PLY file of the C-alpha trace (Angstrom):
ply
format ascii 1.0
element vertex 224
property float x
property float y
property float z
element edge 223
property int vertex1
property int vertex2
end_header
-0.02 0.01 -0.06
1.21 3.60 -0.68
2.83 5.53 2.04
0.66 8.45 3.34
0.60 11.37 0.88
3.29 14.12 1.78
1.11 17.31 2.37
3.76 19.25 0.26
2.70 17.02 -2.65
-1.01 17.70 -2.27
-2.42 19.78 -5.04
-4.81 22.67 -4.41
-7.26 22.76 -7.34
-9.52 25.72 -8.04
-12.82 24.81 -9.29
-15.12 26.52 -11.70
-18.90 26.14 -11.10
-21.06 28.54 -12.80
-24.03 29.35 -15.06
-22.91 32.66 -15.99
-20.87 32.94 -19.32
-19.00 36.03 -18.23
-17.86 34.52 -14.97
-16.85 31.48 -16.72
-14.92 33.37 -19.15
-13.18 35.19 -16.27
-12.27 32.37 -14.18
-11.03 29.86 -17.00
-8.61 32.75 -17.99
-7.57 33.52 -14.50
-6.83 30.24 -12.98
-3.93 29.37 -15.42
-2.03 32.48 -14.31
-1.43 31.00 -10.90
-2.56 27.32 -10.71
-1.25 24.16 -12.48
-4.47 22.47 -12.51
-8.23 23.33 -12.33
-11.52 21.72 -12.24
-14.60 22.56 -14.36
-17.84 21.46 -12.76
-20.59 20.49 -15.37
-24.22 20.14 -14.21
-26.92 19.41 -16.91
-30.03 19.46 -14.50
-30.51 15.73 -14.66
-28.24 14.62 -11.73
-28.64 17.81 -9.85
-31.54 20.34 -10.21
-29.30 23.10 -11.03
-27.21 23.75 -14.40
-23.91 25.19 -15.31
-22.08 26.10 -18.53
-22.39 22.90 -20.56
-19.34 21.30 -21.96
-20.92 21.69 -25.52
-20.50 25.38 -25.16
-16.81 25.26 -24.49
-14.87 25.90 -27.63
-11.52 24.93 -26.23
-9.52 24.35 -23.00
-6.57 26.42 -21.98
-3.32 24.49 -22.90
-1.04 25.91 -20.11
-2.80 24.19 -17.18
-4.28 20.69 -16.59
-8.06 20.80 -16.79
-10.32 18.23 -15.01
-13.94 17.73 -15.61
-16.44 16.86 -12.80
-19.50 15.71 -14.65
-22.69 15.90 -12.27
-24.77 14.14 -14.99
-27.16 11.13 -14.86
-26.24 9.79 -18.39
-22.41 10.13 -19.06
-22.73 8.60 -22.49
-24.73 11.63 -23.78
-21.53 13.95 -22.93
-18.77 11.85 -24.26
-18.77 13.54 -27.78
-17.66 16.85 -26.43
-15.45 15.51 -23.70
-13.51 13.64 -26.25
-13.37 16.72 -28.46
-12.06 18.92 -25.68
-9.66 16.11 -24.26
-9.34 17.25 -20.70
-6.66 15.83 -18.17
-9.35 13.89 -16.34
-12.92 13.21 -16.60
-14.90 12.33 -13.31
-18.39 10.76 -13.51
-20.41 9.81 -10.41
-20.91 6.27 -9.33
-24.50 7.03 -8.60
-25.19 7.87 -12.39
-27.78 5.95 -14.38
-25.39 4.13 -16.63
-22.51 1.58 -16.20
-19.22 3.51 -16.03
-16.84 0.88 -17.11
-17.79 1.25 -20.79
-17.36 4.88 -20.37
-14.12 4.59 -18.78
-12.87 2.42 -21.61
-13.90 5.14 -24.31
-12.14 7.86 -22.11
-8.91 5.73 -21.80
-9.08 5.06 -25.49
-9.18 8.80 -26.21
-6.21 9.40 -23.89
-8.30 10.94 -21.01
-7.79 9.76 -17.42
-10.83 8.51 -15.72
-12.40 9.26 -12.26
-15.33 8.20 -10.16
-17.16 10.39 -7.61
-18.62 9.09 -4.46
-21.44 10.93 -2.77
-21.66 10.95 0.93
-24.12 7.97 1.10
-21.90 5.72 -1.28
-19.83 3.10 0.52
-16.70 2.54 -1.53
-16.88 -1.43 -1.37
-20.38 -1.15 -3.19
-18.43 0.37 -6.24
-15.30 -1.53 -6.05
-15.23 -2.28 -9.70
-15.19 1.57 -10.70
-12.57 2.18 -8.12
-10.31 -0.55 -9.50
-10.68 0.80 -12.95
-10.24 4.45 -12.32
-7.26 6.69 -12.24
-8.82 9.02 -9.59
-11.54 8.54 -6.89
-13.29 11.72 -5.82
-14.69 11.81 -2.34
-17.62 14.32 -2.56
-18.23 15.85 0.99
-20.16 19.13 0.47
-23.58 20.27 -1.13
-23.73 18.84 -4.63
-23.94 21.47 -7.36
-23.31 24.48 -5.09
-20.41 26.61 -3.96
-19.92 27.30 -0.26
-21.14 24.10 1.36
-19.63 22.82 4.56
-17.24 19.78 4.50
-18.32 16.53 6.02
-15.09 15.48 7.51
-16.24 12.14 8.50
-15.86 11.44 4.66
-12.14 11.03 5.42
-12.90 7.44 6.62
-13.35 6.64 3.01
-9.85 7.22 2.18
-8.39 4.00 3.82
-11.28 2.09 2.29
-10.37 3.38 -1.24
-6.63 2.66 -0.66
-7.53 -0.96 0.15
-9.27 -1.35 -3.20
-6.76 0.44 -5.39
-3.54 1.49 -3.50
-2.27 3.44 -6.47
-5.19 5.47 -7.37
-5.19 9.30 -7.13
-7.65 10.42 -4.32
-9.48 13.85 -4.61
-11.75 15.56 -2.21
-14.49 18.07 -3.19
-16.68 20.06 -1.00
-16.19 22.70 1.73
-12.34 23.10 1.33
-11.30 26.07 3.44
-8.38 27.75 5.34
-9.85 26.22 8.46
-9.76 22.61 7.24
-7.24 22.47 4.48
-4.41 21.41 6.97
-6.43 18.31 8.29
-7.44 17.38 4.75
-3.79 17.58 3.40
-2.68 15.18 6.21
-5.24 12.73 5.47
-3.63 10.74 2.57
-5.53 12.58 -0.16
-3.84 13.86 -3.21
-6.07 16.46 -4.59
-8.12 19.17 -2.78
-10.68 20.92 -4.97
-11.52 24.36 -3.70
-14.44 26.41 -5.00
-15.81 29.48 -3.20
-12.73 29.44 -0.92
-10.89 30.64 -4.07
-13.55 31.90 -6.71
-15.68 34.00 -4.27
-12.94 35.93 -2.71
-11.71 39.54 -3.83
-8.19 38.18 -4.68
-8.42 34.50 -5.95
-4.69 34.24 -6.45
-3.81 35.09 -2.80
-6.57 32.73 -1.55
-5.10 29.99 -3.40
-1.52 30.82 -2.23
-3.00 31.01 1.46
-4.34 27.44 1.07
-1.21 26.03 -0.55
0.82 27.49 2.42
-1.64 26.43 4.96
-1.89 22.83 3.91
1.78 22.01 4.89
1.58 23.44 8.49
1.30 21.03 11.43
-0.69 21.05 14.70
-4.02 22.60 15.55
-4.87 25.85 13.61
-5.54 28.68 15.86
0 1
1 2
2 3
3 4
4 5
5 6
6 7
7 8
8 9
9 10
10 11
11 12
12 13
13 14
14 15
15 16
16 17
17 18
18 19
19 20
20 21
21 22
22 23
23 24
24 25
25 26
26 27
27 28
28 29
29 30
30 31
31 32
32 33
33 34
34 35
35 36
36 37
37 38
38 39
39 40
40 41
41 42
42 43
43 44
44 45
45 46
46 47
47 48
48 49
49 50
50 51
51 52
52 53
53 54
54 55
55 56
56 57
57 58
58 59
59 60
60 61
61 62
62 63
63 64
64 65
65 66
66 67
67 68
68 69
69 70
70 71
71 72
72 73
73 74
74 75
75 76
76 77
77 78
78 79
79 80
80 81
81 82
82 83
83 84
84 85
85 86
86 87
87 88
88 89
89 90
90 91
91 92
92 93
93 94
94 95
95 96
96 97
97 98
98 99
99 100
100 101
101 102
102 103
103 104
104 105
105 106
106 107
107 108
108 109
109 110
110 111
111 112
112 113
113 114
114 115
115 116
116 117
117 118
118 119
119 120
120 121
121 122
122 123
123 124
124 125
125 126
126 127
127 128
128 129
129 130
130 131
131 132
132 133
133 134
134 135
135 136
136 137
137 138
138 139
139 140
140 141
141 142
142 143
143 144
144 145
145 146
146 147
147 148
148 149
149 150
150 151
151 152
152 153
153 154
154 155
155 156
156 157
157 158
158 159
159 160
160 161
161 162
162 163
163 164
164 165
165 166
166 167
167 168
168 169
169 170
170 171
171 172
172 173
173 174
174 175
175 176
176 177
177 178
178 179
179 180
180 181
181 182
182 183
183 184
184 185
185 186
186 187
187 188
188 189
189 190
190 191
191 192
192 193
193 194
194 195
195 196
196 197
197 198
198 199
199 200
200 201
201 202
202 203
203 204
204 205
205 206
206 207
207 208
208 209
209 210
210 211
211 212
212 213
213 214
214 215
215 216
216 217
217 218
218 219
219 220
220 221
221 222
222 223
């Protein structure tokens, strides 16, 4: 089994969740100026009641940053055409989607795109073992689905060791409620990637907010 992830290696990834075209354009242009990786959240109204800018409306992805997609959709197959066209670094679908993800993973891998599976709070890793074994990335979702600014359910950290037992080499991500108050604890929990939404995007200076999270993740002890 892998050793515990060194907090200095944990990646803080700003996320982009919006239905506003101007905000989307602003953030997709801003994040590459300071981060090395970003996540675009796509919601089509079928898996979650809200919607965002669809992947079909994206003409191209920035080339100077790794771009991940977190697809909150019920039917992944309906989105593959544009995902393969855009060719992100990683595409994450939910284990709770209405379709079998294994054929979806196969098509993504054939296109040179890494595969990810997201687990909602209620989903026990052992129930979706086949997806965890096949995926390059497992996303522990611990916030309010489809919304920025939710509180993190830190009890979801318990899933890390269960995921590692199924696939020791998999990259583990966390999405939901990452903040300056909890980033230290999360970064010391054998998690590789921490996705942060409102803690970066909703601040006056997203670059400085991201830098503060990057600095805080390596600190030890109790934050005061």
